Every structure is written in C-alpha cells, then in structure tokens.
TORMARDO-210899 format. One record per residue (C-alpha): residue in one letter; chain; x, y, z. Coordinates in nm, 4 decimals, always signed. Layout:
node aa = A | ch = A | east = X | north = Y | up = Z $
...
//
This chain:
node aa = M | ch = A | east = +0.0167 | north = +0.0462 | up = +0.0031 $
node aa = S | ch = A | east = +0.1381 | north = +0.3561 | up = -0.0762 $
node aa = E | ch = A | east = +0.1748 | north = +0.6270 | up = +0.1418 $
node aa = R | ch = A | east = -0.0793 | north = +0.8276 | up = -0.0250 $
node aa = E | ch = A | east = -0.3127 | north = +0.5465 | up = -0.0015 $
node aa = I | ch = A | east = -0.2058 | north = +0.5470 | up = +0.3502 $
node aa = A | ch = A | east = -0.2884 | north = +0.9176 | up = +0.4069 $
node aa = A | ch = A | east = -0.6299 | north = +0.8496 | up = +0.2428 $
node aa = L | ch = A | east = -0.7022 | north = +0.6030 | up = +0.4554 $
node aa = Q | ch = A | east = -0.5900 | north = +0.7821 | up = +0.7703 $
node aa = A | ch = A | east = -0.8037 | north = +1.0911 | up = +0.6653 $
node aa = Q | ch = A | east = -1.1028 | north = +0.8854 | up = +0.6025 $
node aa = V | ch = A | east = -1.0713 | north = +0.7106 | up = +0.9431 $
node aa = A | ch = A | east = -1.0664 | north = +1.0857 | up = +1.1146 $
node aa = E | ch = A | east = -1.3680 | north = +1.2126 | up = +0.9321 $
node aa = L | ch = A | east = -1.5307 | north = +0.8923 | up = +1.0313 $
node aa = M | ch = A | east = -1.4328 | north = +0.9626 | up = +1.4047 $
node aa = K | ch = A | east = -1.5754 | north = +1.2867 | up = +1.4142 $
node aa = R | ch = A | east = -1.8694 | north = +1.1721 | up = +1.2670 $
node aa = V | ch = A | east = -1.9069 | north = +0.9287 | up = +1.5188 $
node aa = T | ch = A | east = -1.7994 | north = +1.2089 | up = +1.8023 $
node aa = I | ch = A | east = -2.0786 | north = +1.4616 | up = +1.6633 $
node aa = C | ch = A | east = -2.3540 | north = +1.1760 | up = +1.7052 $
node aa = E | ch = A | east = -2.2488 | north = +1.0959 | up = +2.0336 $
node aa = D | ch = A | east = -2.2528 | north = +1.4250 | up = +2.1612 $
node aa = E | ch = A | east = -2.5926 | north = +1.4983 | up = +1.9567 $
node aa = Q | ch = A | east = -2.7444 | north = +1.1506 | up = +2.1378 $
node aa = S | ch = A | east = -2.5915 | north = +1.3162 | up = +2.4626 $
node aa = V | ch = A | east = -2.7190 | north = +1.6327 | up = +2.4605 $
node aa = R | ch = A | east = -3.0838 | north = +1.4794 | up = +2.3373 $
node aa = K | ch = A | east = -3.0700 | north = +1.2768 | up = +2.6939 $
node aa = L | ch = A | east = -2.9781 | north = +1.5396 | up = +2.8864 $
node aa = H | ch = A | east = -3.2292 | north = +1.7631 | up = +2.8089 $
node aa = H | ch = A | east = -3.5142 | north = +1.4909 | up = +2.7834 $
node aa = L | ch = A | east = -3.3840 | north = +1.3785 | up = +3.1706 $
node aa = Y | ch = A | east = -3.4445 | north = +1.7534 | up = +3.2602 $
node aa = G | ch = A | east = -3.7855 | north = +1.6802 | up = +3.1510 $
node aa = Y | ch = A | east = -3.8142 | north = +1.3724 | up = +3.3864 $
node aa = M | ch = A | east = -3.6719 | north = +1.5563 | up = +3.6802 $
node aa = I | ch = A | east = -3.9115 | north = +1.8564 | up = +3.6315 $
node aa = D | ch = A | east = -4.1956 | north = +1.5728 | up = +3.6414 $
node aa = K | ch = A | east = -4.1119 | north = +1.4317 | up = +3.9876 $
node aa = C | ch = A | east = -3.9925 | north = +1.7673 | up = +4.1276 $
node aa = L | ch = A | east = -3.6655 | north = +1.6512 | up = +4.1564 $
node aa = Y | ch = A | east = -3.5658 | north = +2.0485 | up = +4.1978 $
node aa = N | ch = A | east = -3.1842 | north = +1.9643 | up = +4.3639 $
node aa = E | ch = A | east = -3.1005 | north = +1.7457 | up = +4.0928 $
node aa = V | ch = A | east = -3.2157 | north = +2.0104 | up = +3.8245 $
node aa = V | ch = A | east = -2.9391 | north = +2.2450 | up = +3.9420 $
node aa = D | ch = A | east = -2.6690 | north = +2.0239 | up = +3.9264 $
node aa = L | ch = A | east = -2.7527 | north = +1.9936 | up = +3.5303 $
node aa = F | ch = A | east = -2.6250 | north = +2.3524 | up = +3.4830 $
node aa = T | ch = A | east = -2.2734 | north = +2.4952 | up = +3.3906 $
node aa = D | ch = A | east = -2.1602 | north = +2.7201 | up = +3.6923 $
node aa = D | ch = A | east = -2.2109 | north = +3.0475 | up = +3.4750 $
node aa = C | ch = A | east = -2.5349 | north = +2.9755 | up = +3.3418 $
node aa = E | ch = A | east = -2.8573 | north = +3.1219 | up = +3.2393 $
node aa = V | ch = A | east = -3.2180 | north = +3.0278 | up = +3.3049 $
node aa = H | ch = A | east = -3.4785 | north = +3.2329 | up = +3.0878 $
node aa = F | ch = A | east = -3.7963 | north = +3.1631 | up = +3.2276 $
node aa = F | ch = A | east = -4.1139 | north = +3.3814 | up = +3.1734 $
node aa = G | ch = A | east = -3.9622 | north = +3.7220 | up = +3.1405 $
node aa = G | ch = A | east = -3.6559 | north = +3.6893 | up = +3.3540 $
node aa = I | ch = A | east = -3.3137 | north = +3.5887 | up = +3.3614 $
node aa = Y | ch = A | east = -3.1370 | north = +3.3816 | up = +3.6497 $
node aa = R | ch = A | east = -2.7478 | north = +3.3474 | up = +3.6177 $
node aa = G | ch = A | east = -2.5446 | north = +3.1307 | up = +3.7604 $
node aa = K | ch = A | east = -2.5992 | north = +2.8333 | up = +3.9962 $
node aa = A | ch = A | east = -2.7320 | north = +3.0602 | up = +4.2325 $
node aa = G | ch = A | east = -2.9684 | north = +3.2125 | up = +4.0133 $
node aa = A | ch = A | east = -3.0987 | north = +2.8087 | up = +3.9379 $
node aa = A | ch = A | east = -3.1442 | north = +2.7494 | up = +4.2534 $
node aa = R | ch = A | east = -3.3211 | north = +3.0571 | up = +4.3112 $
node aa = L | ch = A | east = -3.5564 | north = +2.9369 | up = +4.1011 $
node aa = Y | ch = A | east = -3.6235 | north = +2.5877 | up = +4.0788 $
node aa = I | ch = A | east = -3.5200 | north = +2.5427 | up = +4.4944 $
node aa = D | ch = A | east = -3.6600 | north = +2.8457 | up = +4.6166 $
node aa = R | ch = A | east = -3.9589 | north = +2.9571 | up = +4.4102 $
node aa = F | ch = A | east = -4.0718 | north = +2.6330 | up = +4.2854 $
node aa = Q | ch = A | east = -3.9875 | north = +2.3560 | up = +4.5293 $
node aa = A | ch = A | east = -4.1364 | north = +2.5875 | up = +4.7728 $
node aa = N | ch = A | east = -4.4450 | north = +2.6980 | up = +4.5779 $
node aa = F | ch = A | east = -4.5037 | north = +2.3630 | up = +4.4374 $
node aa = T | ch = A | east = -4.4305 | north = +2.0860 | up = +4.6664 $
node aa = H | ch = A | east = -4.3853 | north = +2.2755 | up = +5.0296 $
node aa = G | ch = A | east = -3.9777 | north = +2.2336 | up = +5.0171 $
node aa = N | ch = A | east = -4.0079 | north = +1.8583 | up = +4.9453 $
node aa = N | ch = A | east = -3.7141 | north = +1.7558 | up = +4.6675 $
node aa = G | ch = A | east = -3.9798 | north = +1.4924 | up = +4.4814 $
node aa = P | ch = A | east = -4.3354 | north = +1.4633 | up = +4.3978 $
node aa = I | ch = A | east = -4.6130 | north = +1.5041 | up = +4.6544 $
node aa = D | ch = A | east = -4.9447 | north = +1.3874 | up = +4.6467 $
node aa = G | ch = A | east = -5.2122 | north = +1.5314 | up = +4.4445 $
node aa = F | ch = A | east = -4.9791 | north = +1.7642 | up = +4.2512 $
node aa = L | ch = A | east = -4.9424 | north = +1.7002 | up = +3.8590 $
node aa = L | ch = A | east = -4.6965 | north = +1.8487 | up = +3.6091 $
node aa = D | ch = A | east = -4.6017 | north = +1.6035 | up = +3.3498 $
node aa = H | ch = A | east = -4.3342 | north = +1.7684 | up = +3.1104 $
node aa = P | ch = A | east = -4.2523 | north = +1.5777 | up = +2.8265 $
node aa = Q | ch = A | east = -3.9982 | north = +1.7020 | up = +2.5424 $
node aa = H | ch = A | east = -4.0293 | north = +1.6293 | up = +2.2133 $
node aa = Q | ch = A | east = -3.9286 | north = +1.7362 | up = +1.8601 $
node aa = D | ch = A | east = -3.5793 | north = +1.7842 | up = +1.9099 $
node aa = V | ch = A | east = -3.3369 | north = +1.9524 | up = +1.6711 $
node aa = V | ch = A | east = -2.9956 | north = +1.9362 | up = +1.8036 $
node aa = D | ch = A | east = -2.6726 | north = +2.0819 | up = +1.6345 $
node aa = I | ch = A | east = -2.2969 | north = +2.0371 | up = +1.7757 $
node aa = Q | ch = A | east = -2.0544 | north = +2.3284 | up = +1.6790 $
node aa = D | ch = A | east = -1.7592 | north = +2.2855 | up = +1.5628 $
node aa = D | ch = A | east = -1.5791 | north = +2.3793 | up = +1.8510 $
node aa = G | ch = A | east = -1.6937 | north = +2.0246 | up = +1.9697 $
node aa = I | ch = A | east = -1.7794 | north = +2.1681 | up = +2.3221 $
node aa = T | ch = A | east = -2.1078 | north = +2.3746 | up = +2.2437 $
node aa = A | ch = A | east = -2.4393 | north = +2.2573 | up = +2.1421 $
node aa = F | ch = A | east = -2.7784 | north = +2.4382 | up = +2.0632 $
node aa = G | ch = A | east = -3.0827 | north = +2.2586 | up = +2.1005 $
node aa = R | ch = A | east = -3.4465 | north = +2.3052 | up = +2.0399 $
node aa = F | ch = A | east = -3.7223 | north = +2.1233 | up = +2.2050 $
node aa = R | ch = A | east = -4.0984 | north = +2.1537 | up = +2.2138 $
node aa = C | ch = A | east = -4.2491 | north = +2.0767 | up = +2.5971 $
node aa = T | ch = A | east = -4.6308 | north = +1.9939 | up = +2.5888 $
node aa = M | ch = A | east = -4.7295 | north = +1.9894 | up = +2.9723 $
node aa = Q | ch = A | east = -5.0403 | north = +1.8692 | up = +3.1666 $
node aa = A | ch = A | east = -5.0263 | north = +2.0143 | up = +3.4923 $
node aa = G | ch = A | east = -5.2940 | north = +2.0279 | up = +3.7935 $
node aa = R | ch = A | east = -5.3888 | north = +2.0138 | up = +4.2001 $
node aa = H | ch = A | east = -5.6046 | north = +1.7467 | up = +4.2644 $
node aa = K | ch = A | east = -5.8902 | north = +1.8684 | up = +4.5012 $
node aa = D | ch = A | east = -5.8263 | north = +1.6494 | up = +4.7772 $
node aa = Y | ch = A | east = -5.5176 | north = +1.8096 | up = +4.8135 $
node aa = A | ch = A | east = -5.5863 | north = +2.1760 | up = +4.7521 $
node aa = G | ch = A | east = -5.5045 | north = +2.4510 | up = +4.9777 $
node aa = E | ch = A | east = -5.5845 | north = +2.8454 | up = +5.0136 $
node aa = G | ch = A | east = -5.2686 | north = +2.9732 | up = +4.8435 $
node aa = P | ch = A | east = -5.2534 | north = +3.0708 | up = +4.4573 $
node aa = M | ch = A | east = -5.0360 | north = +2.7628 | up = +4.3943 $
node aa = E | ch = A | east = -5.2640 | north = +2.5682 | up = +4.6034 $
node aa = Q | ch = A | east = -5.6113 | north = +2.5560 | up = +4.4309 $
node aa = A | ch = A | east = -5.7661 | north = +2.2904 | up = +4.2701 $
node aa = R | ch = A | east = -5.7213 | north = +2.3355 | up = +3.9114 $
node aa = Q | ch = A | east = -5.5982 | north = +2.1665 | up = +3.5577 $
node aa = W | ch = A | east = -5.4275 | north = +2.3128 | up = +3.2745 $
node aa = W | ch = A | east = -5.2275 | north = +2.2582 | up = +2.9485 $
node aa = E | ch = A | east = -4.8767 | north = +2.4303 | up = +2.8916 $
node aa = G | ch = A | east = -4.6992 | north = +2.4431 | up = +2.5653 $
node aa = G | ch = A | east = -4.3799 | north = +2.5915 | up = +2.5119 $
node aa = L | ch = A | east = -4.0691 | north = +2.5759 | up = +2.3362 $
node aa = Y | ch = A | east = -3.7006 | north = +2.5553 | up = +2.4720 $
node aa = E | ch = A | east = -3.4288 | north = +2.7372 | up = +2.2526 $
node aa = N | ch = A | east = -3.0978 | north = +2.6430 | up = +2.4370 $
node aa = I | ch = A | east = -2.7508 | north = +2.6304 | up = +2.4687 $
node aa = Y | ch = A | east = -2.5499 | north = +2.3345 | up = +2.6203 $
node aa = K | ch = A | east = -2.1650 | north = +2.3049 | up = +2.7113 $
node aa = K | ch = A | east = -1.9183 | north = +2.0186 | up = +2.7159 $
node aa = V | ch = A | east = -1.7634 | north = +2.0529 | up = +3.0546 $
node aa = D | ch = A | east = -1.4597 | north = +1.7973 | up = +3.1581 $
node aa = G | ch = A | east = -1.6179 | north = +1.5636 | up = +2.8889 $
node aa = V | ch = A | east = -1.9673 | north = +1.6197 | up = +3.0226 $
node aa = W | ch = A | east = -2.2697 | north = +1.7787 | up = +2.8539 $
node aa = R | ch = A | east = -2.4541 | north = +2.0303 | up = +3.0516 $
node aa = I | ch = A | east = -2.7337 | north = +2.2760 | up = +3.0334 $
node aa = H | ch = A | east = -2.5606 | north = +2.6184 | up = +2.9405 $
node aa = V | ch = A | east = -2.8319 | north = +2.8356 | up = +2.8557 $
node aa = L | ch = A | east = -3.1916 | north = +2.7278 | up = +2.9252 $
node aa = N | ch = A | east = -3.4095 | north = +2.9830 | up = +2.7361 $
node aa = Y | ch = A | east = -3.7897 | north = +2.8214 | up = +2.7942 $
node aa = V | ch = A | east = -4.0161 | north = +3.0473 | up = +2.5706 $
node aa = P | ch = A | east = -4.4105 | north = +2.9739 | up = +2.6858 $
node aa = Q | ch = A | east = -4.6184 | north = +2.9498 | up = +2.3818 $
node aa = W | ch = A | east = -5.0016 | north = +2.8958 | up = +2.4909 $
node aa = H | ch = A | east = -5.1987 | north = +2.7903 | up = +2.8269 $
node aa = A | ch = A | east = -5.5475 | north = +2.6811 | up = +2.8418 $
node aa = D | ch = A | east = -5.7810 | north = +2.5420 | up = +3.1753 $
node aa = Y | ch = A | east = -5.8809 | north = +2.1750 | up = +3.1123 $
node aa = E | ch = A | east = -6.2325 | north = +2.2185 | up = +3.0945 $
node aa = T | ch = A | east = -6.2657 | north = +2.5265 | up = +2.8583 $
node aa = G | ch = A | east = -5.9759 | north = +2.5000 | up = +2.6244 $
node aa = W | ch = A | east = -5.7418 | north = +2.7116 | up = +2.4637 $
node aa = A | ch = A | east = -5.9889 | north = +2.9019 | up = +2.2606 $
node aa = N | ch = A | east = -6.1229 | north = +3.0437 | up = +2.5856 $
node aa = T | ch = A | east = -5.7611 | north = +3.1174 | up = +2.7148 $
node aa = R | ch = A | east = -5.7696 | north = +3.4662 | up = +2.9094 $
node aa = E | ch = A | east = -5.4689 | north = +3.7188 | up = +2.7973 $
node aa = Q | ch = A | east = -5.1605 | north = +3.7069 | up = +3.0603 $
node aa = Y | ch = A | east = -5.2603 | north = +3.3475 | up = +3.1981 $
node aa = V | ch = A | east = -4.9665 | north = +3.3182 | up = +3.3721 $
node aa = P | ch = A | east = -4.8372 | north = +3.6770 | up = +3.4571 $
node aa = F | ch = A | east = -4.4771 | north = +3.7385 | up = +3.3387 $
node aa = L | ch = A | east = -4.2135 | north = +3.8437 | up = +3.6150 $
node aa = D | ch = A | east = -4.1483 | north = +4.2021 | up = +3.7022 $
node aa = T | ch = A | east = -3.9351 | north = +4.1947 | up = +4.0063 $
node aa = A | ch = A | east = -3.6042 | north = +4.1310 | up = +4.0148 $
node aa = F | ch = A | east = -3.3954 | north = +4.0201 | up = +4.2661 $
node aa = P | ch = A | east = -3.3225 | north = +4.0736 | up = +4.5535 $
node aa = E | ch = A | east = -3.6553 | north = +4.3030 | up = +4.5981 $
node aa = D | ch = A | east = -3.8013 | north = +3.9544 | up = +4.5251 $
node aa = P | ch = A | east = -3.6460 | north = +3.6874 | up = +4.7374 $
node aa = T | ch = A | east = -3.6685 | north = +3.4355 | up = +4.4636 $
node aa = G | ch = A | east = -3.6890 | north = +3.6750 | up = +4.1456 $
node aa = P | ch = A | east = -3.4536 | north = +3.6742 | up = +3.8553 $
node aa = D | ch = A | east = -3.1187 | north = +3.8644 | up = +3.8284 $
node aa = E | ch = A | east = -3.2872 | north = +4.0814 | up = +3.5332 $
node aa = I | ch = A | east = -3.6198 | north = +4.1397 | up = +3.3882 $
node aa = K | ch = A | east = -3.6581 | north = +4.1090 | up = +2.9858 $
node aa = P | ch = A | east = -3.8035 | north = +4.3786 | up = +2.7804 $
node aa = R | ch = A | east = -4.1988 | north = +4.3322 | up = +2.7735 $
node aa = E | ch = A | east = -4.1745 | north = +4.3832 | up = +2.3872 $
node aa = D | ch = A | east = -3.9964 | north = +4.0320 | up = +2.3635 $
node aa = L | ch = A | east = -4.2573 | north = +3.8562 | up = +2.5227 $
node aa = W | ch = A | east = -4.5879 | north = +3.6890 | up = +2.4108 $
node aa = L | ch = A | east = -4.8743 | north = +3.4566 | up = +2.5107 $
node aa = W | ch = A | east = -5.1627 | north = +3.2933 | up = +2.3070 $
node aa = P | ch = A | east = -5.3617 | north = +3.4722 | up = +2.1207 $
node aa = T | ch = A | east = -5.0668 | north = +3.6257 | up = +2.0440 $
node aa = H | ch = A | east = -4.8531 | north = +3.3854 | up = +1.8171 $
node aa = K | ch = A | east = -4.5160 | north = +3.4700 | up = +1.6751 $
node aa = V | ch = A | east = -4.1858 | north = +3.2561 | up = +1.5683 $
node aa = V | ch = A | east = -3.9579 | north = +3.1713 | up = +1.8604 $
node aa = P | ch = A | east = -3.6381 | north = +3.2303 | up = +1.6464 $
node aa = F | ch = A | east = -3.4642 | north = +2.9104 | up = +1.5170 $
node aa = H | ch = A | east = -3.1008 | north = +2.8806 | up = +1.6310 $
node aa = N | ch = A | east = -3.0239 | north = +2.7029 | up = +1.3182 $
node aa = T | ch = A | east = -3.0720 | north = +2.7901 | up = +0.8895 $
node aa = H | ch = A | east = -3.3159 | north = +2.6049 | up = +0.6769 $
node aa = P | ch = A | east = -3.1598 | north = +2.2537 | up = +0.5937 $
node aa = V | ch = A | east = -3.2174 | north = +2.2561 | up = +0.1923 $
node aa = T | ch = A | east = -3.1798 | north = +2.6634 | up = +0.1600 $
node aa = G | ch = A | east = -2.9252 | north = +2.7532 | up = +0.3830 $
node aa = K | ch = A | east = -3.1809 | north = +3.0805 | up = +0.4678 $
node aa = P | ch = A | east = -3.2558 | north = +3.1915 | up = +0.8105 $
node aa = I | ch = A | east = -3.6104 | north = +3.0360 | up = +0.9272 $
node aa = Q | ch = A | east = -3.7961 | north = +3.3099 | up = +0.9819 $
node aa = P | ch = A | east = -4.1803 | north = +3.4710 | up = +0.8420 $
node aa = E | ch = A | east = -4.1365 | north = +3.7835 | up = +0.6224 $
node aa = R | ch = A | east = -4.3587 | north = +3.9781 | up = +0.8320 $
node aa = W | ch = A | east = -4.5549 | north = +3.9358 | up = +1.1614 $
node aa = Q | ch = A | east = -4.9516 | north = +3.9507 | up = +1.1592 $
node aa = G | ch = A | east = -4.9523 | north = +4.1595 | up = +1.4553 $
node aa = D | ch = A | east = -4.7760 | north = +4.4380 | up = +1.2571 $
node aa = I | ch = A | east = -4.9732 | north = +4.4184 | up = +0.9848 $
node aa = D | ch = A | east = -5.2931 | north = +4.4532 | up = +1.2197 $
node aa = R | ch = A | east = -5.1211 | north = +4.8066 | up = +1.3575 $
node aa = E | ch = A | east = -5.0262 | north = +4.9179 | up = +0.9867 $
node aa = K | ch = A | east = -5.4010 | north = +4.8813 | up = +0.8807 $
node aa = A | ch = A | east = -5.5364 | north = +5.0539 | up = +1.1712 $
node aa = A | ch = A | east = -5.3215 | north = +5.3346 | up = +1.1143 $
node aa = K | ch = A | east = -5.4442 | north = +5.4422 | up = +0.7867 $
//
C-alpha cells in the first residue's frame, strides 16, 4: 500500500471518528435535556440544578436567572417552596407532566458547544382533595405548551445545560380549552432579585414577550436545511394589523 493510500485511509478514519463523535454528542445532549424533563416531572429540583454549568443562565417567564445561585433560586427557592412545600420530589395531589419532544440538536465546530430546540407539551394541576388556600394551592388543571432554544456546553467531558431559554407559547384550562384562554394566563415576572427574594437577576423587555392568543415564531438557532437561509416569516401579522389600523 502506497503512502498516498495510507494517508487517504487515515484521513477517512479521522473523518469517520469526527462524525461518530458528533452523533454521540448529539445523543448525549438529547439525553441530558430529556432527563431534565423527567426530573421536572417529579419535582427533583436539587438534581435539576446540578444539570447546569456554573455560569449558566435560565430564561423563564420574562426573567433571567444567572449562575448556579440563580438556578437554585428559581428551582429550589421558588418552585420547590411553592409546588411541593419544600420537598425535593413529588407530593401527592400535584401533577406536572413535562414531556420534551421534536428535538433539533446541532453540535458546533468547537466540539464543546451545542444548540438545541425542544418542544414541551405540559399537563399540570392539583387534585381537589389536596387543595389549599394559597394561589399555588388551588384545585385546578391546565395545559401548557412552550419551546426551548437552549445552549449546552461540554465541561470536563460532560454535557451540561449552559443557557436554558424556555419560551412559553400557550396555556389553557382543561375544562374550557385554548379557544377561551384569557390573556396573560400566567403573568410574566416583573420584579428582580433581591427585591423579590426568588426573582430573576434581570427582567426582560416586555416587547420581547408574548403569550397566546398572540402568535409569533420563536427564532431558530439553525438555518433552513435545504436553502441555508434563516427560518423566519417575512412579516408578523400583528405588525400588519397595526399598519392597517393606522391608515
């Protein structure tokens, strides 16, 4: 076998190893995020915080929580305290099914950064026999749909969530459905930490937030797989309606 043939085989092996590594990394990121969904289902909030990088960001309902301390403030100080009375794990009478699906994962050229888009379709509620008097304790059952556009980092060979950007899309009471959803079904966060002890480090501009029945496209991290162009509408219907109203 000639030196040229050996060099060609070495290059081919290197390319195959690169492709295998990308496939393994994509699967690891998918597994990571799907496990995030399973842990949220069962209110394992301590374990959820451990999924993040030390310098993480969590974008949630109009706020940005920064670092592990911020993530703990959201998942433990806010969610755990309000949903499960401080218990790290499920409690009787509280439902929060949080399936993750329709994932699109792209590993970047540096091999330690990944972008992921996931859909969440959630069923949630509190059983009437376990209802209390607080706003989070009332007996109710609702639907929620949202999208994640996340960034992941490989740290010391292990993939972790670096930026979790949850963009809620719609809500609905189980009994009446999404055709009757009231505006601002869940209010966006409006008070930052430390004024709100469980609040985010930063409040996002309100013009960047919306909920059903307003309907927009959450920006894609990836381009169109065939054309290579950005995936976006030419115009948003809300802008068209405002232009018509102004005439």
